[in-house]
C-alpha positions in Angstrom: 31.8 28.8 5.5 29.5 28.4 2.5 26.2 29.3 2.6 23.1 30.4 0.8 22.6 34.3 1.4 19.3 36.4 0.0 20.7 39.0 -1.9 17.5 40.7 -1.9 14.1 40.7 -1.2 12.7 38.6 -4.4 12.7 35.6 -6.8 15.0 32.2 -6.4 17.5 33.8 -8.2 18.0 35.7 -5.0 19.9 33.5 -3.6 23.1 33.6 -3.8 26.0 31.1 -2.9 28.5 33.4 -0.6 31.6 32.3 2.1 30.2 34.0 5.3 32.0 33.0 9.4 30.9 30.4 10.5 29.0 30.3 13.7 30.3 30.1 17.0 28.0 27.9 19.7 27.5 29.7 23.0 26.7 28.1 26.0 22.9 26.1 25.5 23.5 26.4 21.5 24.8 22.9 19.3 26.7 23.8 16.0 25.5 21.5 13.4 27.3 20.5 10.1 24.5 20.3 8.0 24.1 17.2 5.8 20.4 17.7 4.1 17.7 19.9 4.6 14.2 20.1 3.4 12.6 23.0 1.8 9.6 24.8 3.2 7.0 26.9 1.9 7.6 29.6 4.6 10.9 30.0 3.1 9.6 31.0 0.2 7.7 34.0 1.7 11.2 34.8 3.4 13.1 35.2 0.2 10.5 37.4 -0.7 10.1 39.7 2.3 6.5 38.6 3.0 7.4 36.6 6.6 8.5 39.6 8.9 11.9 39.5 10.4 14.3 37.4 8.8 17.8 37.0 8.7 20.3 36.9 5.4 20.4 32.9 5.7 17.1 31.2 5.5 16.2 27.4 6.3 14.0 26.3 8.9 15.2 22.6 9.5 17.8 20.4 8.9 19.6 16.9 9.6 23.4 16.5 10.5 25.8 15.9 12.8 26.8 17.7 15.9 30.2 19.7 15.6 30.2 21.0 18.5 28.5 21.5 21.9 29.7 23.6 24.5 27.8 22.1 27.2 28.7 18.4 26.5 25.1 17.1 26.1 25.6 15.6 23.1 29.0 14.3 20.9 30.2 15.0 18.0 29.0 13.1 15.2 26.1 12.4 17.1 23.3 12.6 14.1 20.9 15.1 15.0 17.9 16.7 13.5 16.5 20.6 14.2 13.7 22.5 13.5 12.9 25.9 13.7 14.7 27.9 16.8 14.7 31.1 15.3 16.7 29.3 12.4 16.0 32.1 9.6 14.1 34.3 11.5 16.5 35.8 14.5 19.6 33.1 13.3 20.8 32.1 10.2 19.1 29.2 9.4 20.0 25.9 7.7 20.6 26.8 4.0 24.8 26.5 5.1 27.6 24.2 5.6 27.0 24.9 9.2 24.3 26.0 11.8 23.5 27.1 15.6 20.4 26.1 17.0 19.2 26.2 20.7 19.9 22.9 22.3 16.2 22.0 23.2 15.4 22.3 19.2 17.7 19.3 18.9 16.6 16.0 18.0 19.2 13.2 18.8 18.8 10.2 16.5 19.7 7.0 16.0 18.8 5.4 12.3 20.7 3.7 9.2 18.4 6.0 7.0 20.0 8.1 4.3 20.2 11.6 4.8 17.8 12.3 2.1 15.4 10.5 3.5 16.2 11.6 7.0 15.6 15.5 6.1 12.2 14.4 4.6 10.7 13.8 7.9 11.5 16.9 10.7 9.6 19.5 10.1 6.5 17.6 7.9 5.8 15.0 10.2 6.5 17.4 13.5 3.8 19.6 12.9 1.7 16.6 11.5 2.2 15.5 15.1 1.6 18.5 17.1 -1.7 19.1 14.3 -3.4 15.9 15.0 -2.8 15.6 18.5 -2.3 19.0 20.4 -4.5 20.7 18.5 -7.1 18.4 16.9 -6.7 15.8 19.4 -7.9 13.0 17.1 -8.4 9.5 18.6 -8.8 6.0 17.1 -12.1 5.6 15.3 -12.7 9.1 14.6 -13.4 10.7 10.9 -10.5 13.4 9.9 -10.4 15.4 6.5 -7.0 16.7 5.3 -7.1 19.8 3.2 -4.3 19.6 0.8 -3.2 16.1 1.0 -0.6 16.3 -1.9 1.5 18.5 0.4 4.9 17.0 2.7 2.8 18.1 5.3 -0.6 16.1 4.8 0.9 13.3 3.2 2.9 13.1 6.8 -0.7 14.0 8.3 -2.4 11.5 6.7 0.5 8.4 7.7 0.0 8.8 11.2 -3.4 9.2 11.3 -4.1 5.7 9.6 -1.6 4.1 11.6 -3.5 5.5 14.9 -6.6 4.1 13.6 -8.3 7.3 12.3 -10.6 7.4 9.1 -8.9 10.1 6.8 -11.0 11.3 4.0 -8.5 14.0 2.1 -8.5 16.3 -1.1 -6.0 16.9 -4.2 -6.5 19.6 -6.6 -4.9 16.6 -9.5 -7.1 13.3 -10.5 -3.8 12.1 -11.1 -2.6 12.3 -7.2 -5.7 9.9 -6.1 -4.1 6.7 -6.2 -1.0 8.4 -4.0 -3.3 9.5 -1.7 -5.2 6.2 -1.5 -2.1 4.0 -1.4 -0.9 6.7 2.1 -4.5 5.2 3.5 -7.0 8.1 2.6 -10.3 6.2 2.2 -12.0 9.3 0.4 -9.7 11.2 -2.0 -12.3 14.4 -3.2 -11.0 17.0 -6.2 -10.5 19.8 -4.3 -13.0 22.9 -5.2 -13.1 25.1 -2.5 -16.4 23.7 -1.7 -16.1 20.5 -0.6 -18.1 20.7 2.8 -21.6 19.6 1.0 -20.1 16.6 -0.3 -18.6 15.7 3.2 -21.7 16.1 4.7 -23.6 13.5 2.2 -21.4 10.6 3.3 -20.9 12.3 7.2 -24.4 13.8 7.7 -23.7 15.0 11.2 -20.2 16.1 10.2 -16.4 15.1 11.1 -14.8 14.8 14.1 -11.8 17.1 13.1 -10.2 19.2 9.9 -6.4 19.9 8.7 -6.9 22.8 6.3 -3.5 23.3 4.6 -4.8 25.3 1.9 -5.7 28.0 4.1 -7.8 31.0 4.2 -9.6 30.6 0.8 -11.2 27.3 2.3 -11.6 28.2 6.1 -15.3 28.8 5.8 -16.3 25.4 3.9 -13.8 23.2 6.4 -15.8 24.9 9.3 -19.2 23.3 7.8 -17.9 20.4 7.6 -17.2 20.1 11.3 -19.9 18.3 13.5 -20.4 20.1 17.1 -17.9 19.2 19.1 -15.6 18.9 16.3 -12.3 20.5 15.4 -10.7 22.7 12.6 -7.0 23.3 12.5 -5.5 25.6 10.1 -1.8 24.9 9.3 -0.9 26.0 6.1 -1.4 28.6 3.1 -1.4 26.4 -0.1 -3.9 28.6 -1.6 -2.9 31.8 -0.4 -2.6 34.0 2.6 -5.3 36.9 1.6 -7.4 37.9 4.1 -10.8 36.8 4.0 -13.9 38.3 5.6 -14.9 35.8 8.4 -18.3 37.4 10.8 -18.1 35.2 14.0 -22.0 35.2 14.6 -22.8 34.5 11.2 -19.6 32.1 10.1 -18.6 30.3 13.6 -20.7 27.0 13.8 -21.2 26.7 17.2 -19.7 24.1 19.7 -17.1 23.9 17.2 -13.2 23.8 17.9 -11.2 26.7 15.8 -7.6 26.9 16.3 -4.1 26.9 14.3 -0.4 25.7 14.2 3.0 27.4 13.1 6.0 25.6 13.5 7.8 28.3 14.6 6.5 27.5 18.2 8.7 24.2 18.4 11.4 24.6 21.1 9.3 26.5 23.4 7.8 26.1 26.7 4.4 25.4 25.4 5.7 23.0 22.7 8.8 21.3 24.0 10.5 18.8 20.9 9.8 16.5 23.8 6.3 16.7 22.8 7.8 14.8 19.6 8.4 11.6 19.5 11.0 12.1 16.8 12.9 8.5 17.0 9.8 6.6 16.8 8.6 8.7 13.6 12.2 8.0 12.3 12.3 4.1 13.0 8.5 4.1 11.5 9.9 5.8 8.5 12.7 2.8 8.7 10.7 0.2 8.6 7.7 1.2 6.0 4.9 1.9 8.5 5.4 5.7 7.2 6.3 6.7 3.7 8.5 9.5 3.7 10.7 9.6 0.9 11.7 13.3 -1.0 9.7 13.5 -4.2 13.1 15.1 -5.4 16.7 16.2 -4.6 18.6 19.0 -5.4 22.5 19.6 -4.9 23.2 22.3 -2.3 23.9 24.8 -5.0 20.9 24.5 -6.6 18.2 25.7 -3.8 17.2 28.3 -6.1 15.6 25.6 -8.6 13.7 23.7 -5.3 12.2 27.4 -4.8 11.1 27.2 -8.2 9.5 24.0 -8.1 7.3 24.6 -5.0 6.6 27.8 -6.4 4.9 26.2 -9.4 3.2 24.1 -7.4 4.3 21.1 -8.7 6.2 19.5 -5.9 3.8 17.3 -4.5 5.8 16.4 -1.4 8.9 16.5 0.3 11.7 18.3 -1.7 15.2 17.6 -0.1 19.1 19.6 -0.7 21.6 17.8 0.1 25.2 19.2 1.3 
């Protein structure tokens, strides 16, 4: 089978199309014929050798059809989505014609969505769902700030939260993206400068209920200052950078505020089972237009390196998808 292999750690040009053996599923595994996949920033770090243990074939999500399930749980041809399960880290990932994943990391789906649209959903929407309801425990009537709203994950979080009756504030670096974020359901869109807590406190003096920070270390302290007593802050991205920051718990941590983090590599583990994510419901809501999950750009498989370049230039502004 053909796969896009990391030739050596480095730039996008190090993604090389090669013929490699097709994986053979064992007990408790499923072989998937990959139809399309979303590109994630984590895969850029993998390509550069900045993500710890990685495999030659990257890719942490995909959609496709079951090719083989030795256990007989899923029928050949069944439409599925899969997230993580070691893909790209401990087992070859989805940058290939076929990928083999643990059964517990597979979502069987019934849908008429095209493969490119379906591929824009799994990682972003599953992560957003977990961040909102497991980490932030957000509820109808509360106020949420999504920091980094133009990212695929940010847009998913805004759409889900708005549908659940949450008032959503968000940020973007670009004036040109304000209309997009407003259309998604954001009540206020602020221009990101790394210091927005005073602005947020001006129209929410007691602080907000939750903050989903997708920019990362550079804005973490400012996000903490937005939260009310009893508020929650979740860090789930590094759109800014992953450079360490000085953090003094006594000086910087507001009393009574909950700080936590989430990473999608946890999906499929005992504490974060796939059953926690209503993926069929999410897909149905995309199909009926409730959630506007459409890829902003679609690349052919042989141009994955161009998809990496687009994300690396911070010009994606939504989900980038590759089709096979």
